[in-house]
N, C-alpha and C positions, 0 to 999 in steps of 0.2 A: 481444463479444470481451473476453478477459481475459488479463492477463499480470502477472507479478511484476516490477514496475519495479525494485525494489531489487536483485534478483538480476541482472537484465539490466545495470543500471548498473555493478555490481561487476565483471562479466565484461567489459563494454565497456571499462572503464578499464584492464583488463589488456591490451587491444589498442591502444587509443588514449587518451592521457591528456595531462597537462601536467606539465612538469618545470622546476624552476629550472636555469638554465645557469650558466656560470662568471661571468656578468655580475653583479657584486655590487650593482648598483643596482636589481635586480629585487626586488620585495616577496616575502617568503618565502611559500611555499605550505603550509608546515607538513606535517601528516600527512593532509591532505584528498585527496591524490592519491597513487597508488602510484609508487614510484621505479623500478620494473622493467617498465614497459609496453613492449610490442613497438615502438611508435612514439609520438611525442609531437607534438601539434598544432603547437607552437611550434618544432619542429625539422624541419618538412617543407619549409622554404625558401619559405613563403608569407608575404609581407611583412605582410599584415593580421593574421596570427596570431602576430606577435612579442609576447612577454609585456609588454615595456615599452609598446608601442603599445596593447595591450588594456587594460593597467592605467590608461593615461591616459584611457580612455573610461568607466571605471567610477567610481562615487562613492568618493572617498577617505575614510578614517576621519577625516582631518584636518578634513573638512567638519563633523563633529559636535562638534568642539571639546572633546574629553575632557580633563579636568584632568590635570595632571602629578602623578605619585605623590608623596604626602607621608608620611614615616615616622611622623609624629605623629598623622595622621588615622585615625579608625576607619572601616572599610569594611564594608558589608553584602554578603551574597550577591547577585551580579549586577552590582555596581558595576564600571564599567570605567574604567581609568586608562591614561595614556600614560607611557612611560619618559622623555619630555622631550627626546629626541634629535631635533632638527629635520631633520637630514640623513637619518636612518634611524629614523623613529619606530616603536616597537613598542607593542602594546597588550595589556593583561591584564585578565581578569575575576575578581573575587573569588569564591572557591569556598566561603567560609564567612562567617558573621556574626561580628562582633566582631574583624575582621581589622585588627590594628594592629601596625606595626613589623616585619612579616614581609617578607623579601626577595621581590621580585616574580618572581624566577626559581624560587622554592620552589613546586613543584607541589602540595604539601599545602595551600597557601593560595591560589594563583593559577593560572589557566588561560590560556595564550596565546590571543589572539584574532587570527585571520587574516582580516581583513575582505575584502581583495581575493580571497583564495582561496575564501572562502565565496560571494562574488558570482560568481566564475568557475565554481565547481562548479554553482551553481544554473542559470547560463546553459547549461552543458554538459549537465546532466541534462534541461533543457527541450528541447534539440535532440534528444537521444536519444529522449525520449518522443514528441515531434512526428513524428520520422522513422519510428519503429516504427508509430505509429498511422496515419500517412499510407499506409504500405506495406500494412498490413492492411486499411485501408478500400478501397484499390484492388482488393484480392483479393475483397472482398465485392461490390463493384460488378461484378466479372467473374463473379459467381455461383460462385466457387471455394470459398467457405465459407458457413456459415449460422449464425444463432442457433438454439439448441435450444428454450429456453423462457424467456420473460421475464415479470416482474411477476406472480408468483403469491404466495400467502401460506399459512401453516400453517392459519390459521383463516379460513374464509369464512362469515361469519355475517350473517343478514338481520334480526336483532332484538336487543333488549336482554336481557342475561342477568344475573341477580343471585345465582346459586348460588355460595356461598362454600365454599372448601376448609377443613376443620378443621385448624388449625395445630397441629403436633405436634413441632416442633423438628427436622424431617427436612431432608435435602437432596433437592430435587425438581427435575424438569426433563424435557427431551425428549432422546431418544436417536435418533441418525441413523446409518445405515449406507449408504454410497453404493455404486452398482454398480461393477463392476471395469473402468472405463474409464480409460485413461491420460491423456487430454486433455480430459476433461469434469469440471467442478467445480460444486458447489452454492455459489453466491455469495449471501451474506446481507448486504445493505447497511443494513437498518433493523430495529428491534425495539421491542416494547413489552410491558409487563406490566400487566394490569388488577388493581387492588388497591382495597380499601375505604378506605385512607388514602393520601394522596399522599406520595411519597418518592423519593429517588434510590436505586435498588436495584442492588447489585453482582451482575453476572452472571459466572459462571465457565464457561469452555469447556475441556473435556478431550478428549484422545484416549486410547484405552485402551492405547496403547503407551508413554504418558508418565506419570511419577509426578506431575509438577506440571501445573497448568493451562497450556494453550498460550497462553491470553490471558485477560484479565478486563477489564471495563469497567462503567461505571454507566449505567443507563437511567432517565430520568424516568418515574415510574409513578404511576397513580392511578385513580380510579373512571371518569373520562372518558378512555377509551382513546385513545392516539395513537401512531403510529410515530415513533421518533427515530432519526436517523442514528447508526450505530456504525462503529468501524473495520472495514472490510470483512473478513468471514470468507469464506475460500475453502476449502470442504471437499472434498478430493479423495481418490480411492482410492490413488493413487500419488504420493508426494512425498518429497523427500530429508529432510524435517523429522521424519518419524516413519515407523513401519513400514507396509508395504503392508497394506491392509485395515483391520480394526479398526472401532471405532465412535467417533463424536463425541458428547459429552454437553454440552448447553447447560442450565445449571441455576443455582439459587440456594439459599441457606440460609433455611429458614423462621424461624430465630432472628433473621434480619436484618429481618423484616417488622414494621412498626408496626401494621398491621391484619391482614387476611386476603386471600388471593387470590380473585378472582372468576373462576370457571372456565367453560369450555365443555365440555359433555359430549361426549366423542369416541367414535368407533368406528374405531380405527386399522385394523381388519380390512376396513373398507369401502373402496370405491374412492375415495371423495371425501375432502376435507379435513375437519378438525374443524368441527363446527357449521354445515355447509353445508345442513342441512335434509334433505329427503327426495329431492332431485334431485342426482345425482352431477355434479360439475363436470367439464367436458371438460378443463380445465387440470389438474385433480387427477389424472385418469386418465393424462394425458400425463406428469405428474410421476413417477408410480411406475414408469415405464420406466427412470428414471435414479436414483431413490432405492430402494434394495433393501428397507430396513426403517426404520420410524419408529414410535415409541411414547413414551408417558409412562413415567416411572420414579421411584422414590424409594428413599432409603437411610435407615433408622431412625436416630434421634439417637445411640443407643448405638454404632452402627457407623460413624459418620463419623470418619475419621482426623484426627489433629491436623495443623496447619500446611497445611491445604487440599490435602493429598495425595490421590491417587486411591484409592478404596476397593476392597476385594476384590469381584470379580464375584459371588461367592456370596452377598453380603449385599444385593445389588441386587434390588428387586422391580419387575417390569414392571406398569405400570398402563395398561390399554387404554381407560380411560374419562375421563381428565382431561388438560388441557393446562396445569394449574397457573397459569392466567392468562397464559401466554406466547403471544405471537404474533410472527411475523417475516415480512418480505417475503423472497422469494428468487428467483433466476434460475438456470436451468441453462445454463451457458455453456461455450464451447470455450476451454480454457486453452492459450495459444500459447507459454508460457514455454519449454518444452523444445525446441520447433521453432525458436524464435528463437535460443536458446543454441547449438543444434547448427549453425546457419547464420549466426552472428554476423558472420563475416568478409565476408558479402555486403553488409553495411551500411557498410563502411569508407568507400567513396567518397561515399556520400550523407551520412554524418555529417560528413566534412571539408567538403563543400560547404555543409551546413547551418550549420556553425560559422562558415564564412567569411561566409555571408549575415547571420547574427545580428550579428557584429562589424561588418560593413559598414553595416548599418542603424543600429547604435548610433553609428557614426562620422558618418553623414550627419545624424543628429539632434542631434549634440553641439555645445555652445556653448563647450566648454573649449578653451583655446589653449596648446599647447606643441609643441615640435618633434616629439616622438614621436606625439602625437595628430594633428598635421597630416600626417605621413607616412602614418599609418594611414587617415586620411580621404581622402587623395589616392588610395590604392590602392583604397579602398572605392568611390569614384566611378567609377574605371576598371572595376572588376569588375562593378558593378551596372548601368552604363549603356552601356558600349562594346559594339560588335558581338561582340568576342571574349570579353567577360565573360558577361553574361546569367546571373548566378548563380541567380536565381530559376528560370529555365527549366531550367538544368542540374540544379538540385536536384530539381525536380518530376520530371524525366525519370529521374534516378538512382533515385528512390523507386519509380517505376512499373516500372522495369526489373529490380528485384530479383526473381529467380525462385526462390521457395522450393519445396523439395521437401516437399509436404504429404501424400505418399502414406502416411506412417506414422500420420497422425492417425486417431483412432478414428472408426468409421463414423457416429455421430450428428452429427459435424461435417461430413460429406461428403454432400451432397444426393443424388448418384447412387448412393451405396452405403449409404443409410440402413438401419440394422439395426433391425428392429422387435422389441420384446419384448412378450409377452402381459402384461396386468395381472394381478399375482398378489397373494396375501395378503401384507400387510406385517408380519405377526406370525407 
């Protein structure tokens, strides 16, 4: 199961969020939460979700003992200071090095730090993620959805290969075109590049509808190949981030290499993955039902645009025989993001109960003592332990009772309507 948590959190906060009230003793939430949400947790009339009570349960910035700002002291990037106001302390982080004598409210030099808001946001995001995952897991248990393909790789090799690619200053890599499914994505969690010399190699990922790379990252590479975790890549046919269709390019610059690439001789026209020998991999044959085209490619040095921009399609050369040392793990997974966003209102009750439960558990384990904390703790005990409370039971029930309309999901994600495609040429 896959979904874009950032998108879901953003939309969820538009429905349910936190907001400072007229109570001037509340710690400021800054810009970490929207101010125009349909409803706010702390305005639902639930005692345990009162901002002052919640604040009393989370670690205060005062605990860290940050120094009071001094106009004569030089601060470096990342240094944090207090305004020195004991009744209403505010904190700021230096945005530059050599920061001396600049007013702490000057955003060119200082960034406000909202410790309480950051902790509250982290707690709220964790509740959203837990609640979404719990709901989808219950769907899977009921056989309402399925995984498509897990734990495959571009190269499946049974031996040591030492063939090197002649370095010519080109841009080289792998081109992938996914099939036209709305809710199926190619998820790439790990990657490696086999090279004659060890180095951290920069990998660029493009989509043909975008001028600039959609992402870039470094991969530890060397002669002893290994997979390294990367920021998850989710390659989909339909997304709001770029045009429908198109191709993804996973590539690097040969000019960045200290040595040369150690390659696998590939036949992308064959059913199997690169380097799998003479026997076609069953996983590979399943893969090409969901990946429309895959091939190696290169762009000559003279045709590489400046500033890492996308090249003209006419100058790209397809290479059906090399992987340029690149290998990556991938899964073909059902992407739930659109389904969740379309039905987000169904989660409101479960999210409120989940938030109550998290705050109640914090209260029960807290050793801090003040009036607001004690009121929250008392409400927590009642909600968690009394017959009328049973927050855990109510939360679990609310998650399981969410009735998602998944009829619009593409057929590969639906066991009873699985749509089969013949294995076709990938070039």
